[in-house]
Structures are given as C-alpha cells and as structure tokens.
Biopython code that builds the backbone (N, CA, C, O; Angstrom):
import numpy as np
from Bio.PDB.StructureBuilder import StructureBuilder

atoms = [
    (1, "MET", "N", (-15.429, 3.233, 20.484)),
    (1, "MET", "CA", (-14.365, 2.537, 21.179)),
    (1, "MET", "C", (-13.048, 2.657, 20.424)),
    (1, "MET", "O", (-11.981, 2.701, 21.035)),
    (2, "LYS", "N", (-13.121, 2.710, 19.111)),
    (2, "LYS", "CA", (-11.903, 2.831, 18.328)),
    (2, "LYS", "C", (-11.220, 4.171, 18.539)),
    (2, "LYS", "O", (-10.000, 4.272, 18.414)),
    (3, "GLU", "N", (-11.992, 5.198, 18.858)),
    (3, "GLU", "CA", (-11.425, 6.523, 19.046)),
    (3, "GLU", "C", (-10.478, 6.567, 20.239)),
    (3, "GLU", "O", (-9.550, 7.375, 20.260)),
    (4, "GLU", "N", (-10.698, 5.718, 21.224)),
    (4, "GLU", "CA", (-9.875, 5.698, 22.429)),
    (4, "GLU", "C", (-8.635, 4.827, 22.266)),
    (4, "GLU", "O", (-7.864, 4.669, 23.212)),
    (5, "LYS", "N", (-8.440, 4.277, 21.115)),
    (5, "LYS", "CA", (-7.345, 3.347, 20.890)),
    (5, "LYS", "C", (-5.984, 3.993, 21.094)),
    (5, "LYS", "O", (-5.091, 3.379, 21.677)),
    (6, "PHE", "N", (-5.813, 5.221, 20.626)),
    (6, "PHE", "CA", (-4.523, 5.889, 20.705)),
    (6, "PHE", "C", (-4.426, 6.847, 21.885)),
    (6, "PHE", "O", (-3.367, 7.434, 22.108)),
    (7, "VAL", "N", (-5.490, 7.017, 22.638)),
    (7, "VAL", "CA", (-5.494, 7.950, 23.764)),
    (7, "VAL", "C", (-4.533, 7.485, 24.857)),
    (7, "VAL", "O", (-3.904, 8.307, 25.522)),
    (8, "LYS", "N", (-4.422, 6.188, 25.039)),
    (8, "LYS", "CA", (-3.591, 5.636, 26.113)),
    (8, "LYS", "C", (-2.107, 5.611, 25.772)),
    (8, "LYS", "O", (-1.283, 5.325, 26.641)),
    (9, "PHE", "N", (-1.753, 5.904, 24.529)),
    (9, "PHE", "CA", (-0.352, 5.868, 24.112)),
    (9, "PHE", "C", (0.388, 7.100, 24.618)),
    (9, "PHE", "O", (-0.185, 8.184, 24.737)),
    (10, "SER", "N", (1.672, 6.913, 24.915)),
    (10, "SER", "CA", (2.511, 8.061, 25.253)),
    (10, "SER", "C", (2.902, 8.767, 23.953)),
    (10, "SER", "O", (2.646, 8.269, 22.856)),
    (11, "ASP", "N", (3.529, 9.937, 24.103)),
    (11, "ASP", "CA", (3.920, 10.699, 22.919)),
    (11, "ASP", "C", (4.904, 9.916, 22.051)),
    (11, "ASP", "O", (4.768, 9.885, 20.828)),
    (12, "GLN", "N", (5.880, 9.292, 22.676)),
    (12, "GLN", "CA", (6.882, 8.524, 21.928)),
    (12, "GLN", "C", (6.234, 7.330, 21.226)),
    (12, "GLN", "O", (6.589, 7.005, 20.093)),
    (13, "GLU", "N", (5.293, 6.683, 21.894)),
    (13, "GLU", "CA", (4.608, 5.552, 21.274)),
    (13, "GLU", "C", (3.801, 6.001, 20.056)),
    (13, "GLU", "O", (3.711, 5.277, 19.064)),
    (14, "LEU", "N", (3.217, 7.193, 20.134)),
    (14, "LEU", "CA", (2.478, 7.732, 18.985)),
    (14, "LEU", "C", (3.408, 7.962, 17.797)),
    (14, "LEU", "O", (3.061, 7.633, 16.663)),
    (15, "PHE", "N", (4.582, 8.523, 18.053)),
    (15, "PHE", "CA", (5.540, 8.762, 16.974)),
    (15, "PHE", "C", (6.043, 7.450, 16.370)),
    (15, "PHE", "O", (6.215, 7.350, 15.155)),
    (16, "ASP", "N", (6.276, 6.451, 17.212)),
    (16, "ASP", "CA", (6.713, 5.149, 16.718)),
    (16, "ASP", "C", (5.623, 4.490, 15.873)),
    (16, "ASP", "O", (5.900, 3.895, 14.832)),
    (17, "LYS", "N", (4.396, 4.606, 16.335)),
    (17, "LYS", "CA", (3.261, 4.028, 15.606)),
    (17, "LYS", "C", (3.075, 4.739, 14.266)),
    (17, "LYS", "O", (2.778, 4.094, 13.260)),
    (18, "ARG", "N", (3.248, 6.070, 14.245)),
    (18, "ARG", "CA", (3.115, 6.822, 12.997)),
    (18, "ARG", "C", (4.192, 6.384, 12.002)),
    (18, "ARG", "O", (3.923, 6.266, 10.807)),
    (19, "LYS", "N", (5.397, 6.147, 12.491)),
    (19, "LYS", "CA", (6.480, 5.704, 11.615)),
    (19, "LYS", "C", (6.164, 4.339, 11.011)),
    (19, "LYS", "O", (6.385, 4.120, 9.820)),
    (20, "SER", "N", (5.648, 3.420, 11.829)),
    (20, "SER", "CA", (5.309, 2.097, 11.309)),
    (20, "SER", "C", (4.115, 2.157, 10.365)),
    (20, "SER", "O", (4.043, 1.380, 9.413)),
    (21, "LEU", "N", (3.175, 3.070, 10.616)),
    (21, "LEU", "CA", (2.028, 3.205, 9.717)),
    (21, "LEU", "C", (2.440, 3.795, 8.368)),
    (21, "LEU", "O", (1.837, 3.477, 7.343)),
    (22, "LYS", "N", (3.460, 4.649, 8.362)),
    (22, "LYS", "CA", (3.950, 5.180, 7.083)),
    (22, "LYS", "C", (4.535, 4.055, 6.232)),
    (22, "LYS", "O", (4.307, 4.004, 5.023)),
    (23, "THR", "N", (5.277, 3.169, 6.856)),
    (23, "THR", "CA", (5.831, 2.024, 6.146)),
    (23, "THR", "C", (4.707, 1.132, 5.637)),
    (23, "THR", "O", (4.745, 0.664, 4.499)),
    (24, "LEU", "N", (3.721, 0.901, 6.471)),
    (24, "LEU", "CA", (2.580, 0.077, 6.088)),
    (24, "LEU", "C", (1.795, 0.713, 4.947)),
    (24, "LEU", "O", (1.273, 0.003, 4.088)),
    (25, "THR", "N", (1.704, 2.024, 4.928)),
    (25, "THR", "CA", (1.001, 2.729, 3.858)),
    (25, "THR", "C", (1.706, 2.520, 2.514)),
    (25, "THR", "O", (1.050, 2.333, 1.489)),
    (26, "ILE", "N", (3.018, 2.551, 2.521)),
    (26, "ILE", "CA", (3.775, 2.326, 1.286)),
    (26, "ILE", "C", (3.577, 0.890, 0.797)),
    (26, "ILE", "O", (3.392, 0.658, -0.397)),
    (27, "ILE", "N", (3.615, -0.051, 1.703)),
    (27, "ILE", "CA", (3.409, -1.456, 1.338)),
    (27, "ILE", "C", (2.004, -1.654, 0.776)),
    (27, "ILE", "O", (1.822, -2.359, -0.217)),
    (28, "ASN", "N", (1.004, -1.025, 1.416)),
    (28, "ASN", "CA", (-0.369, -1.133, 0.928)),
    (28, "ASN", "C", (-0.510, -0.531, -0.460)),
    (28, "ASN", "O", (-1.229, -1.076, -1.298)),
    (29, "ALA", "N", (0.160, 0.576, -0.714)),
    (29, "ALA", "CA", (0.083, 1.212, -2.030)),
    (29, "ALA", "C", (0.656, 0.293, -3.111)),
    (29, "ALA", "O", (0.100, 0.189, -4.205)),
    (30, "VAL", "N", (1.760, -0.366, -2.801)),
    (30, "VAL", "CA", (2.361, -1.295, -3.759)),
    (30, "VAL", "C", (1.424, -2.478, -4.009)),
    (30, "VAL", "O", (1.237, -2.896, -5.151)),
    (31, "LEU", "N", (0.842, -3.012, -2.944)),
    (31, "LEU", "CA", (-0.090, -4.139, -3.094)),
    (31, "LEU", "C", (-1.326, -3.746, -3.889)),
    (31, "LEU", "O", (-1.798, -4.515, -4.728)),
    (32, "ILE", "N", (-1.851, -2.559, -3.631)),
    (32, "ILE", "CA", (-3.027, -2.094, -4.366)),
    (32, "ILE", "C", (-2.699, -1.966, -5.849)),
    (32, "ILE", "O", (-3.488, -2.388, -6.694)),
    (33, "GLY", "N", (-1.555, -1.394, -6.170)),
    (33, "GLY", "CA", (-1.148, -1.283, -7.565)),
    (33, "GLY", "C", (-0.976, -2.638, -8.225)),
    (33, "GLY", "O", (-1.376, -2.827, -9.374)),
    (34, "PHE", "N", (-0.391, -3.572, -7.514)),
    (34, "PHE", "CA", (-0.185, -4.922, -8.035)),
    (34, "PHE", "C", (-1.520, -5.614, -8.295)),
    (34, "PHE", "O", (-1.707, -6.231, -9.344)),
    (35, "LEU", "N", (-2.446, -5.512, -7.346)),
    (35, "LEU", "CA", (-3.742, -6.172, -7.499)),
    (35, "LEU", "C", (-4.580, -5.546, -8.611)),
    (35, "LEU", "O", (-5.288, -6.253, -9.329)),
    (36, "ILE", "N", (-4.502, -4.241, -8.753)),
    (36, "ILE", "CA", (-5.218, -3.583, -9.852)),
    (36, "ILE", "C", (-4.600, -3.995, -11.190)),
    (36, "ILE", "O", (-5.314, -4.201, -12.172)),
    (37, "GLY", "N", (-3.286, -4.112, -11.222)),
    (37, "GLY", "CA", (-2.614, -4.590, -12.433)),
    (37, "GLY", "C", (-3.045, -5.998, -12.806)),
    (37, "GLY", "O", (-3.253, -6.292, -13.983)),
    (38, "ILE", "N", (-3.180, -6.866, -11.821)),
    (38, "ILE", "CA", (-3.649, -8.233, -12.079)),
    (38, "ILE", "C", (-5.065, -8.206, -12.646)),
    (38, "ILE", "O", (-5.381, -8.951, -13.573)),
    (39, "SER", "N", (-5.907, -7.355, -12.091)),
    (39, "SER", "CA", (-7.288, -7.254, -12.577)),
    (39, "SER", "C", (-7.337, -6.759, -14.013)),
    (39, "SER", "O", (-8.092, -7.288, -14.830)),
    (40, "ILE", "N", (-6.545, -5.755, -14.321)),
    (40, "ILE", "CA", (-6.530, -5.223, -15.685)),
    (40, "ILE", "C", (-5.984, -6.266, -16.664)),
    (40, "ILE", "O", (-6.528, -6.453, -17.753)),
    (41, "TYR", "N", (-4.910, -6.937, -16.266)),
    (41, "TYR", "CA", (-4.353, -7.982, -17.126)),
    (41, "TYR", "C", (-5.374, -9.092, -17.363)),
    (41, "TYR", "O", (-5.535, -9.562, -18.489)),
    (42, "GLY", "N", (-6.060, -9.509, -16.301)),
    (42, "GLY", "CA", (-7.071, -10.556, -16.440)),
    (42, "GLY", "C", (-8.223, -10.129, -17.327)),
    (42, "GLY", "O", (-8.759, -10.938, -18.085)),
    (43, "ALA", "N", (-8.608, -8.864, -17.239)),
    (43, "ALA", "CA", (-9.706, -8.369, -18.074)),
    (43, "ALA", "C", (-9.299, -8.323, -19.541)),
    (43, "ALA", "O", (-10.106, -8.632, -20.418)),
    (44, "ILE", "N", (-8.056, -7.939, -19.813)),
    (44, "ILE", "CA", (-7.591, -7.863, -21.196)),
    (44, "ILE", "C", (-7.368, -9.259, -21.784)),
    (44, "ILE", "O", (-7.744, -9.541, -22.922)),
    (45, "LYS", "N", (-6.754, -10.114, -20.986)),
    (45, "LYS", "CA", (-6.380, -11.440, -21.476)),
    (45, "LYS", "C", (-7.585, -12.378, -21.589)),
    (45, "LYS", "O", (-7.742, -13.058, -22.603)),
    (46, "ASN", "N", (-8.441, -12.421, -20.555)),
    (46, "ASN", "CA", (-9.513, -13.416, -20.508)),
    (46, "ASN", "C", (-10.915, -12.816, -20.499)),
    (46, "ASN", "O", (-11.894, -13.559, -20.431)),
    (47, "GLY", "N", (-11.032, -11.520, -20.566)),
    (47, "GLY", "CA", (-12.346, -10.895, -20.462)),
    (47, "GLY", "C", (-12.745, -10.766, -19.000)),
    (47, "GLY", "O", (-11.995, -11.142, -18.099)),
    (48, "PHE", "N", (-13.920, -10.236, -18.786)),
    (48, "PHE", "CA", (-14.383, -10.037, -17.409)),
    (48, "PHE", "C", (-14.899, -11.345, -16.839)),
    (48, "PHE", "O", (-15.642, -12.076, -17.493)),
    (49, "GLY", "N", (-14.497, -11.623, -15.626)),
    (49, "GLY", "CA", (-14.915, -12.845, -14.952)),
    (49, "GLY", "C", (-14.594, -12.757, -13.474)),
    (49, "GLY", "O", (-14.321, -11.680, -12.944)),
    (50, "PHE", "N", (-14.630, -13.887, -12.828)),
    (50, "PHE", "CA", (-14.389, -13.949, -11.384)),
    (50, "PHE", "C", (-12.990, -13.457, -11.037)),
    (50, "PHE", "O", (-12.824, -12.699, -10.082)),
    (51, "PHE", "N", (-11.998, -13.870, -11.786)),
    (51, "PHE", "CA", (-10.620, -13.505, -11.468)),
    (51, "PHE", "C", (-10.279, -12.070, -11.835)),
    (51, "PHE", "O", (-9.197, -11.584, -11.507)),
    (52, "THR", "N", (-11.183, -11.396, -12.506)),
    (52, "THR", "CA", (-11.005, -9.968, -12.746)),
    (52, "THR", "C", (-11.394, -9.179, -11.515)),
    (52, "THR", "O", (-10.731, -8.204, -11.161)),
    (53, "PHE", "N", (-12.471, -9.596, -10.858)),
    (53, "PHE", "CA", (-12.995, -8.854, -9.724)),
    (53, "PHE", "C", (-12.481, -9.350, -8.375)),
    (53, "PHE", "O", (-12.565, -8.622, -7.386)),
    (54, "PHE", "N", (-11.958, -10.556, -8.315)),
    (54, "PHE", "CA", (-11.460, -11.118, -7.056)),
    (54, "PHE", "C", (-10.339, -10.285, -6.437)),
    (54, "PHE", "O", (-10.392, -10.025, -5.235)),
    (55, "PRO", "N", (-9.321, -9.851, -7.197)),
    (55, "PRO", "CA", (-8.280, -9.003, -6.583)),
    (55, "PRO", "C", (-8.813, -7.656, -6.109)),
    (55, "PRO", "O", (-8.261, -7.064, -5.182)),
    (56, "LEU", "N", (-9.883, -7.168, -6.737)),
    (56, "LEU", "CA", (-10.444, -5.880, -6.337)),
    (56, "LEU", "C", (-11.087, -5.942, -4.956)),
    (56, "LEU", "O", (-11.211, -4.916, -4.286)),
    (57, "ILE", "N", (-11.495, -7.123, -4.528)),
    (57, "ILE", "CA", (-12.028, -7.290, -3.167)),
    (57, "ILE", "C", (-10.921, -6.994, -2.162)),
    (57, "ILE", "O", (-11.158, -6.332, -1.152)),
    (58, "PHE", "N", (-9.726, -7.477, -2.432)),
    (58, "PHE", "CA", (-8.595, -7.221, -1.539)),
    (58, "PHE", "C", (-8.183, -5.752, -1.558)),
    (58, "PHE", "O", (-7.733, -5.215, -0.546)),
    (59, "VAL", "N", (-8.337, -5.107, -2.708)),
    (59, "VAL", "CA", (-8.051, -3.673, -2.796)),
    (59, "VAL", "C", (-8.981, -2.913, -1.866)),
    (59, "VAL", "O", (-8.545, -2.014, -1.148)),
    (60, "PHE", "N", (-10.252, -3.267, -1.876)),
    (60, "PHE", "CA", (-11.224, -2.636, -1.000)),
    (60, "PHE", "C", (-10.841, -2.821, 0.467)),
    (60, "PHE", "O", (-10.928, -1.876, 1.251)),
    (61, "LEU", "N", (-10.422, -4.020, 0.842)),
    (61, "LEU", "CA", (-10.033, -4.289, 2.228)),
    (61, "LEU", "C", (-8.793, -3.488, 2.635)),
    (61, "LEU", "O", (-8.710, -3.014, 3.769)),
    (62, "LEU", "N", (-7.845, -3.335, 1.737)),
    (62, "LEU", "CA", (-6.642, -2.559, 2.038)),
    (62, "LEU", "C", (-6.958, -1.079, 2.208)),
    (62, "LEU", "O", (-6.381, -0.414, 3.068)),
    (63, "ILE", "N", (-7.860, -0.570, 1.403)),
    (63, "ILE", "CA", (-8.244, 0.836, 1.513)),
    (63, "ILE", "C", (-9.017, 1.076, 2.808)),
    (63, "ILE", "O", (-8.893, 2.137, 3.421)),
    (64, "LYS", "N", (-9.800, 0.110, 3.216)),
    (64, "LYS", "CA", (-10.618, 0.236, 4.423)),
    (64, "LYS", "C", (-9.760, 0.338, 5.691)),
    (64, "LYS", "O", (-10.187, 0.948, 6.670)),
    (65, "THR", "N", (-8.571, -0.245, 5.687)),
    (65, "THR", "CA", (-7.712, -0.229, 6.870)),
    (65, "THR", "C", (-6.991, 1.102, 7.065)),
    (65, "THR", "O", (-6.261, 1.272, 8.042)),
    (66, "LYS", "N", (-7.181, 2.024, 6.169)),
    (66, "LYS", "CA", (-6.517, 3.321, 6.254)),
    (66, "LYS", "C", (-7.053, 4.187, 7.398)),
    (66, "LYS", "O", (-6.438, 5.199, 7.732)),
    (67, "SER", "N", (-8.173, 3.819, 7.999)),
    (67, "SER", "CA", (-8.774, 4.627, 9.056)),
    (67, "SER", "C", (-7.863, 4.735, 10.286)),
    (67, "SER", "O", (-7.912, 5.741, 10.994)),
    (68, "ASP", "N", (-7.040, 3.727, 10.551)),
    (68, "ASP", "CA", (-6.106, 3.788, 11.677)),
    (68, "ASP", "C", (-5.145, 4.952, 11.530)),
    (68, "ASP", "O", (-4.826, 5.624, 12.511)),
    (69, "SER", "N", (-4.692, 5.190, 10.339)),
    (69, "SER", "CA", (-3.761, 6.278, 10.094)),
    (69, "SER", "C", (-4.410, 7.632, 10.379)),
    (69, "SER", "O", (-3.779, 8.513, 10.964)),
    (70, "LYS", "N", (-5.650, 7.795, 9.974)),
    (70, "LYS", "CA", (-6.353, 9.053, 10.211)),
    (70, "LYS", "C", (-6.599, 9.270, 11.701)),
    (70, "LYS", "O", (-6.455, 10.389, 12.194)),
    (71, "GLU", "N", (-6.966, 8.220, 12.417)),
    (71, "GLU", "CA", (-7.191, 8.334, 13.863)),
    (71, "GLU", "C", (-5.903, 8.704, 14.586)),
    (71, "GLU", "O", (-5.919, 9.514, 15.512)),
    (72, "LEU", "N", (-4.805, 8.120, 14.170)),
    (72, "LEU", "CA", (-3.512, 8.421, 14.782)),
    (72, "LEU", "C", (-3.133, 9.879, 14.554)),
    (72, "LEU", "O", (-2.688, 10.555, 15.481)),
    (73, "GLU", "N", (-3.302, 10.361, 13.345)),
    (73, "GLU", "CA", (-2.984, 11.761, 13.048)),
    (73, "GLU", "C", (-3.888, 12.707, 13.839)),
    (73, "GLU", "O", (-3.434, 13.758, 14.292)),
    (74, "ASN", "N", (-5.150, 12.350, 14.009)),
    (74, "ASN", "CA", (-6.053, 13.182, 14.803)),
    (74, "ASN", "C", (-5.619, 13.245, 16.263)),
    (74, "ASN", "O", (-5.718, 14.298, 16.893)),
    (75, "GLU", "N", (-5.143, 12.135, 16.802)),
    (75, "GLU", "CA", (-4.675, 12.112, 18.194)),
    (75, "GLU", "C", (-3.404, 12.945, 18.341)),
    (75, "GLU", "O", (-3.248, 13.651, 19.337)),
    (76, "ILE", "N", (-2.500, 12.877, 17.375)),
    (76, "ILE", "CA", (-1.268, 13.677, 17.423)),
    (76, "ILE", "C", (-1.611, 15.163, 17.357)),
    (76, "ILE", "O", (-1.012, 15.966, 18.073)),
    (77, "LYS", "N", (-2.563, 15.538, 16.508)),
    (77, "LYS", "CA", (-2.982, 16.929, 16.409)),
    (77, "LYS", "C", (-3.667, 17.402, 17.698)),
    (77, "LYS", "O", (-3.486, 18.546, 18.114)),
    (78, "SER", "N", (-4.448, 16.527, 18.323)),
    (78, "SER", "CA", (-5.150, 16.927, 19.537)),
    (78, "SER", "C", (-4.178, 17.180, 20.694)),
    (78, "SER", "O", (-4.492, 17.937, 21.612)),
    (79, "ARG", "N", (-3.001, 16.550, 20.651)),
    (79, "ARG", "CA", (-1.977, 16.773, 21.675)),
    (79, "ARG", "C", (-1.003, 17.881, 21.295)),
    (79, "ARG", "O", (-0.066, 18.159, 22.043)),
    (80, "ASN", "N", (-1.205, 18.508, 20.163)),
    (80, "ASN", "CA", (-0.346, 19.581, 19.660)),
    (80, "ASN", "C", (1.104, 19.112, 19.489)),
    (80, "ASN", "O", (2.039, 19.829, 19.846)),
    (81, "LEU", "N", (1.279, 17.930, 18.952)),
    (81, "LEU", "CA", (2.599, 17.383, 18.661)),
    (81, "LEU", "C", (2.882, 17.525, 17.179)),
    (81, "LEU", "O", (1.956, 17.654, 16.378)),
    (82, "LYS", "N", (4.141, 17.502, 16.810)),
    (82, "LYS", "CA", (4.478, 17.600, 15.394)),
    (82, "LYS", "C", (5.340, 16.475, 14.960)),
    (82, "LYS", "O", (5.719, 16.403, 13.790)),
]
sb = StructureBuilder()
sb.init_structure("model")
sb.init_model(0)
sb.init_chain("A")
sb.init_seg("    ")
for serial, (resi, resn, name, xyz) in enumerate(atoms, 1):
    if name == "N":
        sb.init_residue(resn, " ", resi, " ")
    sb.init_atom(name, np.array(xyz, "f"), 0.0, 1.0, " ", f" {name:<3s}", serial, name[0])
structure = sb.get_structure()
C-alpha cells in the first residue's frame, strides 16, 4: 500500500515533495548528529546507562523514516522525470 502513495501525485507535486524531503533530510542529519553526540557525552561523563542508549532509540526512528525518500525517487525515475 505504501508503494502507491506517490502514484497519485502529479509531476509538480512530486517535485515539491522531493524539495521538502531534502530539507527534512538535512534536519534529520543534524538531529542524528546531535543525539549521537549526547550519547557519546553521556557515556564519557557518566558511563554506560539508560541515558546513553535512550537517544540512540530516536536515531533509529529517524533513520527508519528515510524510506519515503527512496519511494519518492523511485516514482520520479519510473516517470522518467529529472
């Protein structure tokens, strides 16, 4: 069902969505770096514990949402758009 998500979009809507996903990708990269930094700082300062691994859960969730970007690019390629 997720594969059909972008099929109904027009060409212009696909380009607009790709532009917004690029911005979202940059924001996610900054958040991932920040959360990994918090984990490393917590591990150095207090040793390994709950607060060392807690931010890494959010990193996993942010990485998991990247599938939308891949599906969008596949739909753009299938329509032979650039």
